[in-house]
BALUMBA-762453 format. One record per residue (C-alpha): residue number from 0; residue in one letter; x, z, y. Coordinates in pm, 1 decimal, always signed. Layout:
! residues N
PT seq type     east       up    north
PT NUM    A        X        Z        Y
...
! end
This chain:
! residues 233
PT seq type     east       up    north
PT   0    M  -2015.2   -732.8  -2064.5
PT   1    K  -1736.1   -524.1  -2214.2
PT   2    I  -1403.8   -629.0  -2367.3
PT   3    N  -1182.3   -384.4  -2555.3
PT   4    V   -817.0   -386.1  -2447.4
PT   5    L   -519.1   -220.6  -2621.1
PT   6    D   -596.5    +64.8  -2862.1
PT   7    H   -838.6   +280.6  -2658.2
PT   8    G   -891.8    +80.4  -2339.8
PT   9    F  -1155.0   -160.1  -2215.3
PT  10    V  -1281.5   -357.7  -1918.2
PT  11    K  -1652.2   -370.6  -1840.8
PT  12    L  -1818.7   -593.8  -1582.0
PT  13    L  -2065.7   -366.9  -1402.4
PT  14    N  -2197.6   -589.2  -1124.8
PT  15    M  -2132.0   -892.1   -907.5
PT  16    A  -2303.8   -925.2   -572.7
PT  17    G  -2331.4  -1215.9   -331.8
PT  18    P  -2517.4  -1285.2     -9.2
PT  19    T  -2823.4  -1431.3   -187.9
PT  20    R  -3059.0  -1229.1   -406.9
PT  21    R  -3116.9  -1378.2   -752.5
PT  22    P  -3350.1  -1133.9   -931.6
PT  23    D  -3392.8  -1362.6  -1233.4
PT  24    E  -3019.3  -1382.8  -1305.6
PT  25    A  -2779.7  -1133.5  -1458.5
PT  26    F  -2600.9  -1092.3  -1123.1
PT  27    D  -2666.4  -1200.3   -765.9
PT  28    A  -2328.2  -1373.5   -732.9
PT  29    D  -2308.3  -1747.7   -799.7
PT  30    D  -2045.2  -2021.3   -780.6
PT  31    I  -2222.1  -2177.0   -480.5
PT  32    D  -2210.1  -1861.2   -264.0
PT  33    P  -1874.8  -1942.1    -98.5
PT  34    A  -2001.0  -2282.5     +9.5
PT  35    N  -2327.6  -2143.3   +142.3
PT  36    T  -2154.9  -1875.3   +346.5
PT  37    A  -1894.4  -2122.9   +475.7
PT  38    R  -2178.2  -2335.7   +613.4
PT  39    M  -2272.8  -2045.9   +837.1
PT  40    S  -2008.7  -2185.9  +1074.2
PT  41    F  -2253.7  -2470.8  +1140.7
PT  42    D  -2564.7  -2249.3  +1117.5
PT  43    M  -2658.2  -2428.7   +795.5
PT  44    R  -2651.9  -2151.8   +534.0
PT  45    D  -2877.1  -2216.3   +229.5
PT  46    S  -2941.8  -2570.0   +348.7
PT  47    N  -3089.4  -2820.1   +107.0
PT  48    R  -2767.9  -2939.7    -52.0
PT  49    T  -2714.1  -3025.7   -415.8
PT  50    R  -2522.7  -2790.8   -640.8
PT  51    E  -2266.8  -3065.5   -685.2
PT  52    A  -2209.7  -3074.5   -308.8
PT  53    D  -2175.0  -2697.4   -295.9
PT  54    L  -1916.4  -2698.1   -574.1
PT  55    K  -1724.5  -2979.5   -406.6
PT  56    L  -1708.7  -2773.2    -87.6
PT  57    A  -1598.9  -2466.1   -288.0
PT  58    D  -1312.9  -2673.3   -428.6
PT  59    Y  -1206.5  -2767.7    -75.6
PT  60    L  -1230.0  -2406.5    +42.2
PT  61    L  -1018.2  -2257.0   -236.2
PT  62    R   -767.7  -2543.3   -228.2
PT  63    N   -712.8  -2492.7   +143.4
PT  64    W   -702.0  -2111.7   +137.6
PT  65    H  -1027.0  -2041.5   +321.1
PT  66    T  -1055.0  -1671.8   +238.6
PT  67    T  -1371.6  -1524.3   +390.2
PT  68    P  -1618.6  -1740.0   +190.8
PT  69    F  -1479.5  -1589.4   -130.6
PT  70    E  -1470.7  -1240.7    +21.3
PT  71    M  -1852.3  -1262.3    +37.2
PT  72    I  -1869.9  -1197.7   -337.9
PT  73    E  -1803.2   -840.9   -454.3
PT  74    V  -1712.1   -746.7   -812.0
PT  75    W  -1742.4   -402.7   -975.5
PT  76    L  -1539.9   -332.7  -1289.9
PT  77    E  -1507.0    -26.7  -1510.6
PT  78    M  -1163.5     +5.1  -1669.2
PT  79    K   -994.4   +241.5  -1910.8
PT  80    M   -617.7   +201.3  -1928.6
PT  81    P   -288.4   +387.3  -1969.8
PT  82    I   -177.7   +567.0  -1654.9
PT  83    F   +137.8   +353.7  -1619.7
PT  84    I    -76.5    +39.3  -1597.5
PT  85    A   -317.3   +204.6  -1354.8
PT  86    R    -27.7   +291.3  -1125.8
PT  87    Q    +76.2    -74.3  -1119.4
PT  88    F   -278.1   -183.4  -1036.9
PT  89    V   -325.4    +53.2   -741.9
PT  90    R    -47.5   -131.3   -561.0
PT  91    H   -322.3   -382.4   -480.7
PT  92    R   -446.7   -206.8   -170.6
PT  93    T   -749.5   -433.0   -125.5
PT  94    V   -945.7   -244.6   -389.8
PT  95    A  -1175.9    +57.8   -379.3
PT  96    I  -1134.8   +292.1   -677.0
PT  97    N  -1305.9   +603.5   -805.8
PT  98    E  -1099.5   +752.0  -1090.0
PT  99    V  -1178.3  +1025.8  -1338.1
PT 100    S  -1021.8  +1346.5  -1206.8
PT 101    G   -796.1  +1552.3  -1429.1
PT 102    R   -861.4  +1835.4  -1184.7
PT 103    Y  -1223.7  +1867.5  -1289.9
PT 104    V  -1252.5  +1746.5  -1649.2
PT 105    K  -1041.5  +1777.6  -1960.8
PT 106    L   -910.5  +1434.4  -2052.1
PT 107    P   -969.8  +1319.6  -2411.8
PT 108    A   -692.0  +1296.4  -2668.2
PT 109    E   -624.2   +927.5  -2610.4
PT 110    W   -284.3   +774.6  -2551.1
PT 111    Y   -143.4   +426.9  -2587.9
PT 112    I    +91.0   +337.0  -2873.5
PT 113    P   +205.6    -27.9  -2847.0
PT 114    E   +168.5   -259.6  -3142.3
PT 115    V   +496.5   -427.8  -3052.0
PT 116    V   +772.1   -219.8  -2893.1
PT 117    G   +966.0   -434.3  -2649.5
PT 118    G  +1340.5   -442.9  -2623.1
PT 119    S  +1546.7   -476.1  -2306.8
PT 120    A  +1545.2   -824.5  -2157.5
PT 121    D  +1833.0  -1000.5  -1986.4
PT 122    N  +1586.6  -1116.6  -1721.3
PT 123    K  +1477.4   -796.8  -1548.9
PT 124    K  +1176.7   -975.5  -1399.3
PT 125    Q  +1043.2  -1017.4  -1751.7
PT 126    G  +1105.7   -650.1  -1834.2
PT 127    Q  +1096.3   -675.2  -2213.1
PT 128    E  +1141.5   -911.0  -2502.8
PT 129    D  +1021.6   -904.6  -2862.4
PT 130    N  +1374.1   -854.6  -2994.1
PT 131    L  +1370.0   -517.4  -3174.2
PT 132    N  +1380.1   -481.9  -3551.6
PT 133    L  +1069.6   -332.2  -3714.4
PT 134    A  +1248.2    -15.1  -3827.6
PT 135    L  +1344.4    +75.5  -3471.1
PT 136    Q   +993.3     -7.6  -3349.0
PT 137    D   +835.5   +214.1  -3614.7
PT 138    E  +1068.5   +501.8  -3530.3
PT 139    F   +985.2   +469.3  -3159.6
PT 140    K   +610.7   +476.5  -3232.6
PT 141    L   +643.6   +786.7  -3453.3
PT 142    V   +846.2   +976.0  -3193.2
PT 143    L   +616.3   +867.1  -2910.2
PT 144    N   +301.8   +966.6  -3097.3
PT 145    K   +447.1  +1308.6  -3184.7
PT 146    H   +550.9  +1360.9  -2821.9
PT 147    C   +196.5  +1280.5  -2707.4
PT 148    K    +35.9  +1505.5  -2970.6
PT 149    D   +262.6  +1794.5  -2876.6
PT 150    G   +197.6  +1736.8  -2506.1
PT 151    Y   -178.9  +1725.3  -2558.0
PT 152    A   -169.3  +2042.3  -2768.0
PT 153    A    +22.7  +2219.8  -2489.6
PT 154    Y   -225.5  +2080.9  -2233.1
PT 155    S   -522.8  +2209.8  -2433.6
PT 156    S   -364.0  +2550.0  -2492.5
PT 157    A   -284.4  +2589.9  -2123.7
PT 158    I   -646.1  +2517.9  -2026.2
PT 159    E   -777.3  +2759.7  -2288.3
PT 160    A   -538.1  +3024.6  -2151.8
PT 161    G   -682.2  +2983.4  -1803.5
PT 162    V   -435.5  +2744.2  -1640.5
PT 163    A   -604.5  +2515.5  -1389.3
PT 164    P   -652.8  +2165.4  -1535.3
PT 165    E   -473.1  +2016.1  -1232.9
PT 166    H   -154.9  +2193.3  -1346.7
PT 167    A   -214.2  +2179.0  -1720.8
PT 168    R   -230.7  +1797.0  -1705.0
PT 169    M   +141.5  +1787.4  -1625.5
PT 170    F   +197.7  +1807.7  -2001.8
PT 171    L    +39.4  +1463.2  -2042.4
PT 172    S   +243.9  +1142.9  -2062.8
PT 173    L   +227.4   +821.0  -1861.9
PT 174    N    +74.6   +644.9  -2162.1
PT 175    H   -228.2   +877.2  -2154.7
PT 176    Y   -549.6   +698.8  -2067.1
PT 177    T   -728.7   +716.2  -1735.1
PT 178    H  -1068.2   +572.0  -1642.7
PT 179    W  -1207.2   +430.3  -1319.1
PT 180    V  -1456.2   +209.6  -1137.7
PT 181    W  -1291.5    -69.2   -939.7
PT 182    K  -1456.9   -273.2   -660.3
PT 183    Q  -1293.5   -576.3   -502.3
PT 184    N  -1402.9   -891.3   -324.7
PT 185    L  -1353.3  -1214.4   -515.4
PT 186    H  -1078.2  -1355.5   -291.7
PT 187    N   -857.6  -1050.6   -345.4
PT 188    L   -953.7  -1022.6   -710.7
PT 189    L   -834.7  -1378.2   -774.0
PT 190    H   -505.2  -1291.7   -604.0
PT 191    F   -474.9   -979.9   -822.4
PT 192    L   -544.7  -1187.6  -1134.0
PT 193    S   -289.1  -1453.0  -1037.6
PT 194    L    -19.9  -1183.9  -1022.8
PT 195    R   -120.7   -976.1  -1323.7
PT 196    S   -180.0  -1272.5  -1556.4
PT 197    H   +160.1  -1420.0  -1467.9
PT 198    E   +415.1  -1445.7  -1749.0
PT 199    H   +643.9  -1202.5  -1562.3
PT 200    A   +373.6   -931.0  -1547.8
PT 201    Q   +396.1   -650.0  -1801.1
PT 202    V   +233.2   -753.8  -2126.9
PT 203    E    -22.7   -471.0  -2116.2
PT 204    A   -120.2   -558.4  -1758.7
PT 205    R   -169.2   -920.9  -1863.0
PT 206    K   -413.1   -815.6  -2133.1
PT 207    Y   -635.9   -646.9  -1873.0
PT 208    A   -610.7   -945.3  -1638.7
PT 209    E   -698.9  -1183.4  -1921.1
PT 210    A  -1003.0   -973.5  -2011.0
PT 211    I  -1126.3   -983.1  -1649.9
PT 212    I  -1070.7  -1359.0  -1635.0
PT 213    E  -1269.6  -1404.0  -1956.2
PT 214    M  -1564.4  -1210.4  -1814.7
PT 215    L  -1563.1  -1393.4  -1481.5
PT 216    E  -1552.0  -1727.8  -1662.0
PT 217    K  -1884.9  -1644.0  -1822.1
PT 218    Y  -2066.9  -1583.7  -1492.0
PT 219    L  -1860.9  -1780.4  -1236.1
PT 220    P  -1735.8  -2068.0  -1452.5
PT 221    E  -1679.3  -2321.4  -1173.6
PT 222    T  -1494.3  -2075.0   -953.2
PT 223    M  -1268.9  -1977.5  -1240.4
PT 224    K  -1191.0  -2344.3  -1307.8
PT 225    L  -1071.9  -2360.2   -947.7
PT 226    F   -875.5  -2038.9  -1001.3
PT 227    R   -689.8  -2193.4  -1293.2
PT 228    K   -635.2  -2513.9  -1095.7
PT 229    Y   -514.2  -2365.5   -766.3
PT 230    R   -423.7  -1997.2   -807.9
PT 231    Q   -306.3  -1911.4  -1157.4
PT 232    R    +70.9  -1923.9  -1175.5
! end
């Protein structure tokens, strides 16, 4: 499942794994996995309980901040995003990431130009407001796009002249796109999503969080109902 985000970005759900194999399903992970693993405390994992009972226990576990049952589900995501968003996301140190390396490959000519250019906000926690006139926004986009084109041309010329890509990439801007695979357990992923979908998060970061939430709702619908009930701010 893949959702396009911004102008060149996307999020793709690669895999979700849980403690129980489900070869007939799209992924091994299921809404009842946290309850089943929590029952290990009483040596009763995969006992003959109804799905309704499992989901009721999952509600109790998430409501009362039982973390390890939700850590038993792992999620792999592929993301393509502007570098400035990626640098916000890596602050979440509970994630494993493998990122495309600008040392080894030439990055494509892809950079982010916002549809709406934000203006300064009085509330610094918000960061920006939609308060700029269209003429100023259009001028900003033109200047930004030219800056990126010129930087990419210099980057390409440097590589062709024999400069190592790891130095040539210094011509690129923070709105250039990067690309990675991201793995995180479900407990920490829900925490990440609660922060990055918050109204005070940067608007571009929220778009990626919302895309991830949409994908998880398709395959873990009951868990994501609990997320919205107990975790989303």
